[in-house]
N, CA, C and O atoms as a Tripos MOL2 file, in Angstrom:
@<TRIPOS>MOLECULE
protein
  284   283    71     0     0
PROTEIN
NO_CHARGES

@<TRIPOS>ATOM
      1 N          10.1740  -18.5080   -2.2920 N.3       1 MET1
      2 CA         10.2000  -18.8180   -0.8820 C.3       1 MET1
      3 C           8.8160  -19.3600   -0.5250 C.2       1 MET1
      4 O           7.8060  -18.8500   -1.0080 O.2       1 MET1
      5 N           8.7710  -20.3730    0.3050 N.am      2 LYS2
      6 CA          7.5020  -20.9740    0.7330 C.3       2 LYS2
      7 C           6.7960  -20.0500    1.7240 C.2       2 LYS2
      8 O           7.3930  -19.5800    2.6930 O.2       2 LYS2
      9 N           5.5190  -19.8000    1.4630 N.am      3 VAL3
     10 CA          4.7000  -18.9570    2.3260 C.3       3 VAL3
     11 C           3.3630  -19.6600    2.5340 C.2       3 VAL3
     12 O           2.6980  -20.0550    1.5770 O.2       3 VAL3
     13 N           2.9830  -19.8070    3.7980 N.am      4 MET4
     14 CA          1.6830  -20.3910    4.0970 C.3       4 MET4
     15 C           0.6910  -19.2620    4.3280 C.2       4 MET4
     16 O           0.9540  -18.3420    5.1020 O.2       4 MET4
     17 N          -0.4470  -19.3370    3.6550 N.am      5 ILE5
     18 CA         -1.5020  -18.3320    3.7820 C.3       5 ILE5
     19 C          -2.6870  -18.9920    4.4800 C.2       5 ILE5
     20 O          -3.1020  -20.0930    4.1190 O.2       5 ILE5
     21 N          -3.2240  -18.3020    5.4870 N.am      6 ARG6
     22 CA         -4.4090  -18.8180    6.1630 C.3       6 ARG6
     23 C          -5.3260  -17.6650    6.5390 C.2       6 ARG6
     24 O          -4.9040  -16.5110    6.6190 O.2       6 ARG6
     25 N          -6.5820  -18.0020    6.7670 N.am      7 GLU7
     26 CA         -7.5840  -17.0320    7.1840 C.3       7 GLU7
     27 C          -7.7120  -17.1120    8.6980 C.2       7 GLU7
     28 O          -7.8490  -18.2000    9.2580 O.2       7 GLU7
     29 N          -7.6670  -15.9580    9.3620 N.am      8 THR8
     30 CA         -7.8680  -15.9070   10.8090 C.3       8 THR8
     31 C          -9.0490  -14.9870   11.1060 C.2       8 THR8
     32 O          -9.6180  -14.3890   10.1930 O.2       8 THR8
     33 N          -9.4060  -14.8760   12.3500 N.am      9 ALA9
     34 CA        -10.4990  -13.9850   12.7420 C.3       9 ALA9
     35 C         -10.1760  -12.5220   12.4170 C.2       9 ALA9
     36 O         -11.0780  -11.7200   12.1780 O.2       9 ALA9
     37 N          -8.8930  -12.1870   12.4100 N.am     10 LYS10
     38 CA         -8.4630  -10.8050   12.1330 C.3      10 LYS10
     39 C          -8.2740  -10.5280   10.6470 C.2      10 LYS10
     40 O          -8.1940   -9.3670   10.2460 O.2      10 LYS10
     41 N          -8.2010  -11.5730    9.8220 N.am     11 GLY11
     42 CA         -7.9760  -11.4130    8.3840 C.3      11 GLY11
     43 C          -6.9780  -12.4410    7.8780 C.2      11 GLY11
     44 O          -6.7370  -13.4580    8.5270 O.2      11 GLY11
     45 N          -6.4050  -12.1710    6.7220 N.am     12 MET12
     46 CA         -5.4440  -13.0890    6.1110 C.3      12 MET12
     47 C          -4.0890  -12.9500    6.7970 C.2      12 MET12
     48 O          -3.6520  -11.8470    7.1260 O.2      12 MET12
     49 N          -3.4370  -14.0860    7.0050 N.am     13 GLU13
     50 CA         -2.1460  -14.1130    7.6760 C.3      13 GLU13
     51 C          -1.1680  -14.9450    6.8530 C.2      13 GLU13
     52 O          -1.5460  -15.9430    6.2400 O.2      13 GLU13
     53 N           0.0870  -14.5220    6.8470 N.am     14 ALA14
     54 CA          1.1420  -15.2450    6.1370 C.3      14 ALA14
     55 C           2.1620  -15.7530    7.1490 C.2      14 ALA14
     56 O           2.5010  -15.0660    8.1130 O.2      14 ALA14
     57 N           2.6400  -16.9680    6.9090 N.am     15 TYR15
     58 CA          3.6820  -17.5510    7.7480 C.3      15 TYR15
     59 C           4.8120  -17.9940    6.8300 C.2      15 TYR15
     60 O           4.5900  -18.7460    5.8820 O.2      15 TYR15
     61 N           6.0300  -17.5240    7.1140 N.am     16 VAL16
     62 CA          7.2150  -17.8920    6.3440 C.3      16 VAL16
     63 C           8.0520  -18.8000    7.2330 C.2      16 VAL16
     64 O           8.7580  -18.3200    8.1200 O.2      16 VAL16
     65 N           7.9790  -20.1260    7.0000 N.am     17 PRO17
     66 CA          8.6670  -21.0760    7.8910 C.3      17 PRO17
     67 C          10.1800  -20.8720    7.9550 C.2      17 PRO17
     68 O          10.7760  -20.9910    9.0250 O.2      17 PRO17
     69 N          10.7950  -20.5690    6.8320 N.am     18 LYS18
     70 CA         12.2520  -20.4230    6.7970 C.3      18 LYS18
     71 C          12.7380  -19.2970    7.7130 C.2      18 LYS18
     72 O          13.8500  -19.3600    8.2390 O.2      18 LYS18
     73 N          11.9180  -18.2830    7.9010 N.am     19 LYS19
     74 CA         12.2720  -17.1280    8.7350 C.3      19 LYS19
     75 C          11.5240  -17.1390   10.0750 C.2      19 LYS19
     76 O          11.7210  -16.2480   10.9020 O.2      19 LYS19
     77 N          10.6690  -18.1450   10.2880 N.am     20 ASP20
     78 CA          9.8090  -18.2270   11.4530 C.3      20 ASP20
     79 C           9.0790  -16.9000   11.6690 C.2      20 ASP20
     80 O           9.0640  -16.3470   12.7690 O.2      20 ASP20
     81 N           8.4760  -16.4120   10.5880 N.am     21 LEU21
     82 CA          7.8120  -15.1080   10.5660 C.3      21 LEU21
     83 C           6.3200  -15.3060   10.3560 C.2      21 LEU21
     84 O           5.9030  -15.9950    9.4240 O.2      21 LEU21
     85 N           5.5310  -14.7100   11.2120 N.am     22 GLU22
     86 CA          4.0810  -14.7820   11.1110 C.3      22 GLU22
     87 C           3.5440  -13.3560   11.1760 C.2      22 GLU22
     88 O           3.6680  -12.6820   12.1990 O.2      22 GLU22
     89 N           2.9410  -12.8990   10.0660 N.am     23 GLU23
     90 CA          2.4660  -11.5120    9.9820 C.3      23 GLU23
     91 C           1.1260  -11.4540    9.2600 C.2      23 GLU23
     92 O           0.8180  -12.3000    8.4200 O.2      23 GLU23
     93 N           0.3510  -10.4590    9.5960 N.am     24 MET24
     94 CA         -0.9160  -10.2120    8.9140 C.3      24 MET24
     95 C          -0.6520   -9.6030    7.5360 C.2      24 MET24
     96 O           0.3070   -8.8520    7.3570 O.2      24 MET24
     97 N          -1.4930   -9.9260    6.5820 N.am     25 ILE25
     98 CA         -1.4450   -9.2940    5.2620 C.3      25 ILE25
     99 C          -2.2490   -8.0100    5.3820 C.2      25 ILE25
    100 O          -3.4460   -8.0420    5.6670 O.2      25 ILE25
    101 N          -1.5790   -6.8710    5.1620 N.am     26 VAL26
    102 CA         -2.2300   -5.5740    5.3930 C.3      26 VAL26
    103 C          -2.6650   -4.8800    4.1140 C.2      26 VAL26
    104 O          -3.4970   -3.9750    4.1560 O.2      26 VAL26
    105 N          -2.1110   -5.2940    2.9660 N.am     27 GLU27
    106 CA         -2.4490   -4.6390    1.7090 C.3      27 GLU27
    107 C          -2.1900   -5.6050    0.5670 C.2      27 GLU27
    108 O          -1.2380   -6.3840    0.6040 O.2      27 GLU27
    109 N          -3.0510   -5.5510   -0.4580 N.am     28 THR28
    110 CA         -2.8710   -6.3970   -1.6350 C.3      28 THR28
    111 C          -3.0940   -5.5820   -2.8930 C.2      28 THR28
    112 O          -3.8230   -4.5890   -2.8960 O.2      28 THR28
    113 N          -2.4510   -6.0250   -3.9590 N.am     29 GLU29
    114 CA         -2.6160   -5.3490   -5.2480 C.3      29 GLU29
    115 C          -3.9880   -5.6410   -5.8380 C.2      29 GLU29
    116 O          -4.6200   -4.7570   -6.4160 O.2      29 GLU29
    117 N          -4.4480   -6.8780   -5.6920 N.am     30 LYS30
    118 CA         -5.7290   -7.3010   -6.2530 C.3      30 LYS30
    119 C          -6.6570   -7.7230   -5.1220 C.2      30 LYS30
    120 O          -6.1890   -8.1800   -4.0800 O.2      30 LYS30
    121 N          -7.9570   -7.5790   -5.3100 N.am     31 PRO31
    122 CA         -8.9120   -7.9120   -4.2480 C.3      31 PRO31
    123 C          -8.8230   -9.3570   -3.7570 C.2      31 PRO31
    124 O          -9.0560   -9.6150   -2.5760 O.2      31 PRO31
    125 N          -8.4940  -10.2950   -4.6300 N.am     32 GLY32
    126 CA         -8.4730  -11.6930   -4.2330 C.3      32 GLY32
    127 C          -7.1190  -12.2130   -3.7930 C.2      32 GLY32
    128 O          -6.9910  -13.4190   -3.5860 O.2      32 GLY32
    129 N          -6.1130  -11.3910   -3.6390 N.am     33 LEU33
    130 CA         -4.7590  -11.7490   -3.1950 C.3      33 LEU33
    131 C          -3.9120  -12.3890   -4.2790 C.2      33 LEU33
    132 O          -2.7280  -12.0750   -4.3950 O.2      33 LEU33
    133 N          -4.4880  -13.2800   -5.0750 N.am     34 TRP34
    134 CA         -3.7070  -14.0730   -6.0200 C.3      34 TRP34
    135 C          -3.4070  -13.3250   -7.3090 C.2      34 TRP34
    136 O          -4.2680  -12.6350   -7.8550 O.2      34 TRP34
    137 N          -2.1630  -13.4720   -7.7960 N.am     35 GLY35
    138 CA         -1.7560  -12.8800   -9.0680 C.3      35 GLY35
    139 C          -1.1980  -11.4780   -8.9570 C.2      35 GLY35
    140 O          -0.8830  -10.8730   -9.9820 O.2      35 GLY35
    141 N          -1.0660  -10.9440   -7.7800 N.am     36 GLY36
    142 CA         -0.5040   -9.6120   -7.5710 C.3      36 GLY36
    143 C           0.4410   -9.6550   -6.3850 C.2      36 GLY36
    144 O           0.9210  -10.7240   -6.0080 O.2      36 GLY36
    145 N           0.7100   -8.5020   -5.7980 N.am     37 TRP37
    146 CA          1.5870   -8.4790   -4.6360 C.3      37 TRP37
    147 C           0.7460   -8.4100   -3.3620 C.2      37 TRP37
    148 O          -0.4060   -7.9750   -3.3660 O.2      37 TRP37
    149 N           1.3710   -8.8560   -2.2730 N.am     38 ALA38
    150 CA          0.7510   -8.7970   -0.9500 C.3      38 ALA38
    151 C           1.7720   -8.2160    0.0110 C.2      38 ALA38
    152 O           2.9240   -8.6510    0.0370 O.2      38 ALA38
    153 N           1.3550   -7.2320    0.8030 N.am     39 LYS39
    154 CA          2.2400   -6.5860    1.7690 C.3      39 LYS39
    155 C           1.8980   -7.0600    3.1740 C.2      39 LYS39
    156 O           0.7330   -7.0760    3.5720 O.2      39 LYS39
    157 N           2.9380   -7.4500    3.9250 N.am     40 LEU40
    158 CA          2.7550   -7.9000    5.2990 C.3      40 LEU40
    159 C           2.9010   -6.7260    6.2630 C.2      40 LEU40
    160 O           3.4050   -5.6670    5.8890 O.2      40 LEU40
    161 N           2.4620   -6.9160    7.4880 N.am     41 ALA41
    162 CA          2.5070   -5.8590    8.5030 C.3      41 ALA41
    163 C           3.9280   -5.3750    8.7800 C.2      41 ALA41
    164 O           4.1150   -4.2230    9.1700 O.2      41 ALA41
    165 N           4.9410   -6.2370    8.5850 N.am     42 ASN42
    166 CA          6.3260   -5.8270    8.8370 C.3      42 ASN42
    167 C           6.9660   -5.1180    7.6440 C.2      42 ASN42
    168 O           8.1300   -4.7240    7.7190 O.2      42 ASN42
    169 N           6.2250   -4.9480    6.5430 N.am     43 GLY43
    170 CA          6.7330   -4.2400    5.3800 C.3      43 GLY43
    171 C           7.1920   -5.1440    4.2360 C.2      43 GLY43
    172 O           7.4190   -4.6560    3.1290 O.2      43 GLY43
    173 N           7.3310   -6.4280    4.4730 N.am     44 TRP44
    174 CA          7.7250   -7.3340    3.3980 C.3      44 TRP44
    175 C           6.6290   -7.3810    2.3430 C.2      44 TRP44
    176 O           5.4400   -7.3500    2.6580 O.2      44 TRP44
    177 N           7.0550   -7.4580    1.0750 N.am     45 VAL45
    178 CA          6.1160   -7.5410   -0.0400 C.3      45 VAL45
    179 C           6.4420   -8.7960   -0.8380 C.2      45 VAL45
    180 O           7.6000   -9.0340   -1.1810 O.2      45 VAL45
    181 N           5.4250   -9.5980   -1.1350 N.am     46 PHE46
    182 CA          5.5870  -10.8270   -1.8930 C.3      46 PHE46
    183 C           4.7670  -10.7750   -3.1750 C.2      46 PHE46
    184 O           3.6490  -10.2620   -3.1860 O.2      46 PHE46
    185 N           5.3330  -11.3140   -4.2640 N.am     47 ALA47
    186 CA          4.5890  -11.5370   -5.4970 C.3      47 ALA47
    187 C           3.8840  -12.8760   -5.3330 C.2      47 ALA47
    188 O           4.5340  -13.9130   -5.1960 O.2      47 ALA47
    189 N           2.5770  -12.8530   -5.3460 N.am     48 MET48
    190 CA          1.7930  -14.0640   -5.1120 C.3      48 MET48
    191 C           1.4810  -14.7530   -6.4350 C.2      48 MET48
    192 O           1.2940  -14.0880   -7.4530 O.2      48 MET48
    193 N           1.4230  -16.0910   -6.4240 N.am     49 PRO49
    194 CA          1.1150  -16.8130   -7.6620 C.3      49 PRO49
    195 C          -0.3230  -16.5560   -8.0960 C.2      49 PRO49
    196 O          -1.1740  -16.1820   -7.2890 O.2      49 PRO49
    197 N          -0.5760  -16.7620   -9.3750 N.am     50 ASP50
    198 CA         -1.9090  -16.5600   -9.9390 C.3      50 ASP50
    199 C          -2.6240  -17.9000  -10.0220 C.2      50 ASP50
    200 O          -2.0250  -18.9050  -10.4050 O.2      50 ASP50
    201 N          -3.8870  -17.9150   -9.6680 N.am     51 PHE51
    202 CA         -4.7200  -19.1100   -9.7680 C.3      51 PHE51
    203 C          -5.9630  -18.7620  -10.5760 C.2      51 PHE51
    204 O          -6.4980  -17.6600  -10.4510 O.2      51 PHE51
    205 N          -6.4230  -19.6950  -11.4030 N.am     52 ALA52
    206 CA         -7.6500  -19.4750  -12.1640 C.3      52 ALA52
    207 C          -8.8390  -19.3400  -11.2170 C.2      52 ALA52
    208 O          -9.7270  -18.5150  -11.4330 O.2      52 ALA52
    209 N          -8.8460  -20.1580  -10.1690 N.am     53 GLU53
    210 CA         -9.8610  -20.1010   -9.1200 C.3      53 GLU53
    211 C          -9.1650  -19.9850   -7.7780 C.2      53 GLU53
    212 O          -8.1230  -20.6060   -7.5650 O.2      53 GLU53
    213 N          -9.7110  -19.2190   -6.8930 N.am     54 ALA54
    214 CA         -9.0950  -19.0530   -5.5680 C.3      54 ALA54
    215 C          -9.0080  -20.4130   -4.8630 C.2      54 ALA54
    216 O         -10.0100  -21.1210   -4.7600 O.2      54 ALA54
    217 N          -7.8290  -20.7740   -4.3830 N.am     55 PRO55
    218 CA         -7.6690  -22.0680   -3.7130 C.3      55 PRO55
    219 C          -8.2460  -22.0430   -2.2940 C.2      55 PRO55
    220 O          -8.4850  -20.9770   -1.7260 O.2      55 PRO55
    221 N          -8.4600  -23.2140   -1.7460 N.am     56 GLY56
    222 CA         -8.9010  -23.3140   -0.3610 C.3      56 GLY56
    223 C          -7.7630  -22.9630    0.5790 C.2      56 GLY56
    224 O          -6.5930  -23.1590    0.2490 O.2      56 GLY56
    225 N          -8.1020  -22.4490    1.7410 N.am     57 LEU57
    226 CA         -7.0960  -22.0700    2.7270 C.3      57 LEU57
    227 C          -7.1710  -23.0040    3.9110 C.2      57 LEU57
    228 O          -8.2700  -23.4710    4.2120 O.2      57 LEU57
    229 N          -6.1170  -23.3080    4.5920 N.am     58 PRO58
    230 CA         -4.7570  -22.7790    4.3940 C.3      58 PRO58
    231 C          -4.0870  -23.4300    3.1910 C.2      58 PRO58
    232 O          -4.4420  -24.5360    2.7830 O.2      58 PRO58
    233 N          -3.1070  -22.7170    2.6320 N.am     59 ILE59
    234 CA         -2.3600  -23.2080    1.4820 C.3      59 ILE59
    235 C          -0.9160  -22.7270    1.5980 C.2      59 ILE59
    236 O          -0.6580  -21.6300    2.0930 O.2      59 ILE59
    237 N           0.0180  -23.5510    1.1410 N.am     60 THR60
    238 CA          1.4230  -23.1590    1.0670 C.3      60 THR60
    239 C           1.7660  -22.9390   -0.3960 C.2      60 THR60
    240 O           1.5170  -23.8050   -1.2350 O.2      60 THR60
    241 N           2.3360  -21.7810   -0.7010 N.am     61 VAL61
    242 CA          2.6620  -21.4140   -2.0820 C.3      61 VAL61
    243 C           4.1170  -20.9710   -2.1770 C.2      61 VAL61
    244 O           4.7490  -20.6450   -1.1720 O.2      61 VAL61
    245 N           4.6340  -20.9650   -3.3990 N.am     62 ASP62
    246 CA          5.9400  -20.3610   -3.6740 C.3      62 ASP62
    247 C           5.6900  -18.9130   -4.0460 C.2      62 ASP62
    248 O           5.0330  -18.6330   -5.0490 O.2      62 ASP62
    249 N           6.2060  -17.9920   -3.2500 N.am     63 ALA63
    250 CA          6.0430  -16.5620   -3.5040 C.3      63 ALA63
    251 C           7.4120  -15.9230   -3.5460 C.2      63 ALA63
    252 O           8.3120  -16.3240   -2.8080 O.2      63 ALA63
    253 N           7.5760  -14.9290   -4.4040 N.am     64 ARG64
    254 CA          8.8540  -14.2350   -4.5240 C.3      64 ARG64
    255 C           8.8050  -12.9480   -3.7040 C.2      64 ARG64
    256 O           7.8920  -12.1350   -3.8480 O.2      64 ARG64
    257 N           9.8040  -12.7830   -2.8430 N.am     65 ARG65
    258 CA          9.8640  -11.5640   -2.0260 C.3      65 ARG65
    259 C          10.3560  -10.4110   -2.8810 C.2      65 ARG65
    260 O          11.4200  -10.4900   -3.4940 O.2      65 ARG65
    261 N           9.5720   -9.3360   -2.9190 N.am     66 LEU66
    262 CA          9.9160   -8.1570   -3.7110 C.3      66 LEU66
    263 C          10.5880   -7.0840   -2.8630 C.2      66 LEU66
    264 O          11.4280   -6.3370   -3.3640 O.2      66 LEU66
    265 N          10.2280   -7.0020   -1.5910 N.am     67 ALA67
    266 CA         10.7940   -5.9770   -0.6970 C.3      67 ALA67
    267 C          10.7960   -6.5090    0.7290 C.2      67 ALA67
    268 O           9.9800   -7.3540    1.0980 O.2      67 ALA67
    269 N          11.7370   -5.9900    1.5230 N.am     68 THR68
    270 CA         11.8600   -6.4330    2.9080 C.3      68 THR68
    271 C          11.3370   -5.4060    3.8990 C.2      68 THR68
    272 O          11.3200   -5.6740    5.1000 O.2      68 THR68
    273 N          10.9180   -4.2560    3.4370 N.am     69 GLY69
    274 CA         10.4300   -3.2310    4.3460 C.3      69 GLY69
    275 C          11.5460   -2.3760    4.9090 C.2      69 GLY69
    276 O          11.2900   -1.4380    5.6640 O.2      69 GLY69
    277 N          12.7980   -2.6920    4.5460 N.am     70 GLU70
    278 CA         13.9530   -1.9330    5.0540 C.3      70 GLU70
    279 C          14.4340   -0.8980    4.0500 C.2      70 GLU70
    280 O          15.3160   -0.1000    4.3660 O.2      70 GLU70
    281 N          13.8670   -0.8950    2.8390 N.am     71 GLU71
    282 CA         14.2940    0.0530    1.8220 C.3      71 GLU71
    283 C          13.7270    1.4170    2.1150 C.2      71 GLU71
    284 O          13.9740    2.3620    1.3660 O.2      71 GLU71
@<TRIPOS>BOND
     1     1     2 1
     2     2     3 1
     3     3     4 2
     4     3     5 am
     5     5     6 1
     6     6     7 1
     7     7     8 2
     8     7     9 am
     9     9    10 1
    10    10    11 1
    11    11    12 2
    12    11    13 am
    13    13    14 1
    14    14    15 1
    15    15    16 2
    16    15    17 am
    17    17    18 1
    18    18    19 1
    19    19    20 2
    20    19    21 am
    21    21    22 1
    22    22    23 1
    23    23    24 2
    24    23    25 am
    25    25    26 1
    26    26    27 1
    27    27    28 2
    28    27    29 am
    29    29    30 1
    30    30    31 1
    31    31    32 2
    32    31    33 am
    33    33    34 1
    34    34    35 1
    35    35    36 2
    36    35    37 am
    37    37    38 1
    38    38    39 1
    39    39    40 2
    40    39    41 am
    41    41    42 1
    42    42    43 1
    43    43    44 2
    44    43    45 am
    45    45    46 1
    46    46    47 1
    47    47    48 2
    48    47    49 am
    49    49    50 1
    50    50    51 1
    51    51    52 2
    52    51    53 am
    53    53    54 1
    54    54    55 1
    55    55    56 2
    56    55    57 am
    57    57    58 1
    58    58    59 1
    59    59    60 2
    60    59    61 am
    61    61    62 1
    62    62    63 1
    63    63    64 2
    64    63    65 am
    65    65    66 1
    66    66    67 1
    67    67    68 2
    68    67    69 am
    69    69    70 1
    70    70    71 1
    71    71    72 2
    72    71    73 am
    73    73    74 1
    74    74    75 1
    75    75    76 2
    76    75    77 am
    77    77    78 1
    78    78    79 1
    79    79    80 2
    80    79    81 am
    81    81    82 1
    82    82    83 1
    83    83    84 2
    84    83    85 am
    85    85    86 1
    86    86    87 1
    87    87    88 2
    88    87    89 am
    89    89    90 1
    90    90    91 1
    91    91    92 2
    92    91    93 am
    93    93    94 1
    94    94    95 1
    95    95    96 2
    96    95    97 am
    97    97    98 1
    98    98    99 1
    99    99   100 2
   100    99   101 am
   101   101   102 1
   102   102   103 1
   103   103   104 2
   104   103   105 am
   105   105   106 1
   106   106   107 1
   107   107   108 2
   108   107   109 am
   109   109   110 1
   110   110   111 1
   111   111   112 2
   112   111   113 am
   113   113   114 1
   114   114   115 1
   115   115   116 2
   116   115   117 am
   117   117   118 1
   118   118   119 1
   119   119   120 2
   120   119   121 am
   121   121   122 1
   122   122   123 1
   123   123   124 2
   124   123   125 am
   125   125   126 1
   126   126   127 1
   127   127   128 2
   128   127   129 am
   129   129   130 1
   130   130   131 1
   131   131   132 2
   132   131   133 am
   133   133   134 1
   134   134   135 1
   135   135   136 2
   136   135   137 am
   137   137   138 1
   138   138   139 1
   139   139   140 2
   140   139   141 am
   141   141   142 1
   142   142   143 1
   143   143   144 2
   144   143   145 am
   145   145   146 1
   146   146   147 1
   147   147   148 2
   148   147   149 am
   149   149   150 1
   150   150   151 1
   151   151   152 2
   152   151   153 am
   153   153   154 1
   154   154   155 1
   155   155   156 2
   156   155   157 am
   157   157   158 1
   158   158   159 1
   159   159   160 2
   160   159   161 am
   161   161   162 1
   162   162   163 1
   163   163   164 2
   164   163   165 am
   165   165   166 1
   166   166   167 1
   167   167   168 2
   168   167   169 am
   169   169   170 1
   170   170   171 1
   171   171   172 2
   172   171   173 am
   173   173   174 1
   174   174   175 1
   175   175   176 2
   176   175   177 am
   177   177   178 1
   178   178   179 1
   179   179   180 2
   180   179   181 am
   181   181   182 1
   182   182   183 1
   183   183   184 2
   184   183   185 am
   185   185   186 1
   186   186   187 1
   187   187   188 2
   188   187   189 am
   189   189   190 1
   190   190   191 1
   191   191   192 2
   192   191   193 am
   193   193   194 1
   194   194   195 1
   195   195   196 2
   196   195   197 am
   197   197   198 1
   198   198   199 1
   199   199   200 2
   200   199   201 am
   201   201   202 1
   202   202   203 1
   203   203   204 2
   204   203   205 am
   205   205   206 1
   206   206   207 1
   207   207   208 2
   208   207   209 am
   209   209   210 1
   210   210   211 1
   211   211   212 2
   212   211   213 am
   213   213   214 1
   214   214   215 1
   215   215   216 2
   216   215   217 am
   217   217   218 1
   218   218   219 1
   219   219   220 2
   220   219   221 am
   221   221   222 1
   222   222   223 1
   223   223   224 2
   224   223   225 am
   225   225   226 1
   226   226   227 1
   227   227   228 2
   228   227   229 am
   229   229   230 1
   230   230   231 1
   231   231   232 2
   232   231   233 am
   233   233   234 1
   234   234   235 1
   235   235   236 2
   236   235   237 am
   237   237   238 1
   238   238   239 1
   239   239   240 2
   240   239   241 am
   241   241   242 1
   242   242   243 1
   243   243   244 2
   244   243   245 am
   245   245   246 1
   246   246   247 1
   247   247   248 2
   248   247   249 am
   249   249   250 1
   250   250   251 1
   251   251   252 2
   252   251   253 am
   253   253   254 1
   254   254   255 1
   255   255   256 2
   256   255   257 am
   257   257   258 1
   258   258   259 1
   259   259   260 2
   260   259   261 am
   261   261   262 1
   262   262   263 1
   263   263   264 2
   264   263   265 am
   265   265   266 1
   266   266   267 1
   267   267   268 2
   268   267   269 am
   269   269   270 1
   270   270   271 1
   271   271   272 2
   272   271   273 am
   273   273   274 1
   274   274   275 1
   275   275   276 2
   276   275   277 am
   277   277   278 1
   278   278   279 1
   279   279   280 2
   280   279   281 am
   281   281   282 1
   282   282   283 1
   283   283   284 2
@<TRIPOS>SUBSTRUCTURE
     1 MET1         2 RESIDUE 1 A MET
     2 LYS2         6 RESIDUE 1 A LYS
     3 VAL3        10 RESIDUE 1 A VAL
     4 MET4        14 RESIDUE 1 A MET
     5 ILE5        18 RESIDUE 1 A ILE
     6 ARG6        22 RESIDUE 1 A ARG
     7 GLU7        26 RESIDUE 1 A GLU
     8 THR8        30 RESIDUE 1 A THR
     9 ALA9        34 RESIDUE 1 A ALA
    10 LYS10       38 RESIDUE 1 A LYS
    11 GLY11       42 RESIDUE 1 A GLY
    12 MET12       46 RESIDUE 1 A MET
    13 GLU13       50 RESIDUE 1 A GLU
    14 ALA14       54 RESIDUE 1 A ALA
    15 TYR15       58 RESIDUE 1 A TYR
    16 VAL16       62 RESIDUE 1 A VAL
    17 PRO17       66 RESIDUE 1 A PRO
    18 LYS18       70 RESIDUE 1 A LYS
    19 LYS19       74 RESIDUE 1 A LYS
    20 ASP20       78 RESIDUE 1 A ASP
    21 LEU21       82 RESIDUE 1 A LEU
    22 GLU22       86 RESIDUE 1 A GLU
    23 GLU23       90 RESIDUE 1 A GLU
    24 MET24       94 RESIDUE 1 A MET
    25 ILE25       98 RESIDUE 1 A ILE
    26 VAL26      102 RESIDUE 1 A VAL
    27 GLU27      106 RESIDUE 1 A GLU
    28 THR28      110 RESIDUE 1 A THR
    29 GLU29      114 RESIDUE 1 A GLU
    30 LYS30      118 RESIDUE 1 A LYS
    31 PRO31      122 RESIDUE 1 A PRO
    32 GLY32      126 RESIDUE 1 A GLY
    33 LEU33      130 RESIDUE 1 A LEU
    34 TRP34      134 RESIDUE 1 A TRP
    35 GLY35      138 RESIDUE 1 A GLY
    36 GLY36      142 RESIDUE 1 A GLY
    37 TRP37      146 RESIDUE 1 A TRP
    38 ALA38      150 RESIDUE 1 A ALA
    39 LYS39      154 RESIDUE 1 A LYS
    40 LEU40      158 RESIDUE 1 A LEU
    41 ALA41      162 RESIDUE 1 A ALA
    42 ASN42      166 RESIDUE 1 A ASN
    43 GLY43      170 RESIDUE 1 A GLY
    44 TRP44      174 RESIDUE 1 A TRP
    45 VAL45      178 RESIDUE 1 A VAL
    46 PHE46      182 RESIDUE 1 A PHE
    47 ALA47      186 RESIDUE 1 A ALA
    48 MET48      190 RESIDUE 1 A MET
    49 PRO49      194 RESIDUE 1 A PRO
    50 ASP50      198 RESIDUE 1 A ASP
    51 PHE51      202 RESIDUE 1 A PHE
    52 ALA52      206 RESIDUE 1 A ALA
    53 GLU53      210 RESIDUE 1 A GLU
    54 ALA54      214 RESIDUE 1 A ALA
    55 PRO55      218 RESIDUE 1 A PRO
    56 GLY56      222 RESIDUE 1 A GLY
    57 LEU57      226 RESIDUE 1 A LEU
    58 PRO58      230 RESIDUE 1 A PRO
    59 ILE59      234 RESIDUE 1 A ILE
    60 THR60      238 RESIDUE 1 A THR
    61 VAL61      242 RESIDUE 1 A VAL
    62 ASP62      246 RESIDUE 1 A ASP
    63 ALA63      250 RESIDUE 1 A ALA
    64 ARG64      254 RESIDUE 1 A ARG
    65 ARG65      258 RESIDUE 1 A ARG
    66 LEU66      262 RESIDUE 1 A LEU
    67 ALA67      266 RESIDUE 1 A ALA
    68 THR68      270 RESIDUE 1 A THR
    69 GLY69      274 RESIDUE 1 A GLY
    70 GLU70      278 RESIDUE 1 A GLU
    71 GLU71      282 RESIDUE 1 A GLU
């Protein structure tokens, strides 16, 4: 699923255009976000792609949703 990641004054934010969902990233598996999972404020968890070097933001990536927060 396409997810746009951007930096805001409050921290990292994810936008999922297909769901018109905009949420803050509240927890990550790895310090740099990339290559692990990222949890959004609404409970959704995404597997983020791995990059050799952290890309510039904003960026749109293909991320796989692991959880919806409803489990």
